[in-house]
ZAKEKE-318654 format. One record per residue (C-alpha): residue in three letters; x, y, z. Coordinates in pm, 1 decimal. Each point is the difference from the previous one (the first is absolute). Example, Ala and Ser with C-alpha at 12.3 -4.5 7.8 and 13.67 -1.06 7.14 Angstrom:
% residues 2
SITE / residu / c1 / c2 / c3
SITE / ALA / 1230.0 / -450.0 / 780.0;
SITE / SER / 137.0 / 344.0 / -66.0;
//
This chain:
% residues 73
SITE / residu / c1 / c2 / c3
SITE / MET / 0.0 / 0.0 / 0.0;
SITE / GLY / 271.1 / 247.8 / 90.3;
SITE / THR / 70.0 / 198.7 / 312.7;
SITE / LEU / -216.4 / 88.6 / 298.0;
SITE / ARG / -8.1 / 358.1 / -125.6;
SITE / SER / -185.7 / -109.1 / -316.2;
SITE / ALA / -272.2 / -184.9 / 196.2;
SITE / LYS / -339.8 / 171.2 / 24.4;
SITE / PRO / -213.0 / 48.4 / 313.5;
SITE / GLY / -188.2 / -321.0 / 78.6;
SITE / ASP / 263.4 / -227.8 / -156.4;
SITE / ILE / 126.9 / -292.2 / 205.2;
SITE / VAL / 352.6 / -88.8 / -107.7;
SITE / ARG / 272.8 / -238.2 / 116.4;
SITE / VAL / 357.6 / 118.1 / 53.8;
SITE / VAL / 241.6 / -177.0 / -235.1;
SITE / LYS / 324.0 / 188.5 / 67.0;
SITE / ILE / 130.1 / 303.9 / 184.4;
SITE / GLY / 258.6 / 197.8 / -189.6;
SITE / GLY / 248.2 / 249.3 / 132.5;
SITE / GLY / 253.5 / -92.5 / 257.5;
SITE / GLY / 143.2 / 66.1 / 340.0;
SITE / PRO / -200.9 / 208.0 / 245.2;
SITE / VAL / -289.1 / 73.5 / -238.8;
SITE / LYS / -73.9 / -367.0 / -68.2;
SITE / ARG / 39.6 / -86.4 / 368.3;
SITE / ARG / -242.2 / 277.6 / 104.9;
SITE / ILE / -265.1 / -118.6 / -246.0;
SITE / MET / 34.1 / -359.3 / 121.4;
SITE / GLU / -17.7 / 107.1 / 366.0;
SITE / MET / -337.0 / 160.4 / -75.5;
SITE / GLY / -133.5 / -344.0 / -96.2;
SITE / VAL / 27.9 / 29.6 / -376.7;
SITE / THR / 183.4 / -323.1 / -77.1;
SITE / GLN / 6.8 / -240.4 / -292.4;
SITE / GLY / -332.7 / -186.0 / -25.4;
SITE / ALA / -197.2 / 248.4 / 214.0;
SITE / GLU / -346.5 / 99.9 / -124.7;
SITE / VAL / -49.8 / 374.4 / -23.2;
SITE / LEU / -331.5 / 184.5 / -43.2;
SITE / VAL / 38.0 / 341.0 / -160.3;
SITE / ARG / -240.3 / 222.8 / 195.5;
SITE / LYS / 67.9 / 351.8 / -129.8;
SITE / VAL / 234.5 / 187.0 / -227.9;
SITE / ALA / 43.5 / 373.2 / 56.2;
SITE / PRO / -94.6 / 226.8 / -293.8;
SITE / LEU / 363.8 / 55.6 / -95.6;
SITE / GLY / 91.6 / -364.3 / 69.1;
SITE / ASP / 186.6 / 61.8 / 325.5;
SITE / PRO / -61.0 / -166.6 / 244.7;
SITE / VAL / -160.2 / -336.4 / -72.6;
SITE / GLU / -210.1 / -138.7 / 286.9;
SITE / VAL / -9.5 / -380.3 / 27.2;
SITE / SER / -114.1 / -272.7 / 238.8;
SITE / VAL / 255.3 / -270.0 / 69.0;
SITE / ARG / -5.0 / -269.2 / 269.5;
SITE / GLY / -301.6 / 157.9 / 170.6;
SITE / TYR / 114.1 / 360.9 / 29.0;
SITE / GLU / 1.4 / 322.1 / -201.9;
SITE / LEU / 322.4 / 126.2 / -150.4;
SITE / SER / 84.9 / 308.2 / -205.8;
SITE / LEU / 289.5 / -30.7 / -242.9;
SITE / ARG / 181.8 / 267.1 / -194.7;
SITE / LYS / -29.2 / -19.2 / -376.0;
SITE / SER / 373.5 / -68.9 / -26.7;
SITE / ASP / -29.6 / -295.1 / 242.5;
SITE / ALA / -308.4 / -139.4 / -176.7;
SITE / GLU / 197.5 / -5.5 / -328.3;
SITE / LEU / 252.6 / -239.5 / 157.7;
SITE / ILE / -266.2 / -261.2 / 82.2;
SITE / GLU / -74.4 / -237.3 / -289.3;
SITE / VAL / -346.9 / -159.3 / 15.7;
SITE / GLU / -221.1 / -238.6 / -194.9;
//
């Protein structure tokens, strides 16, 4: 499908891969966004930043730049 940034509100996607490296990748994984996790896209701000998602039972807001690093299907 692409990245989490390209998903539309209401889409339920599964994380395939997290790009980036070092502290950025670690921070995303510590928030519960790991390979195989199901993510519900709840809202996308009018300018695309931030993206609000539900993952593992809680709400999470991600920057557009972070959402581009998360590959989903």
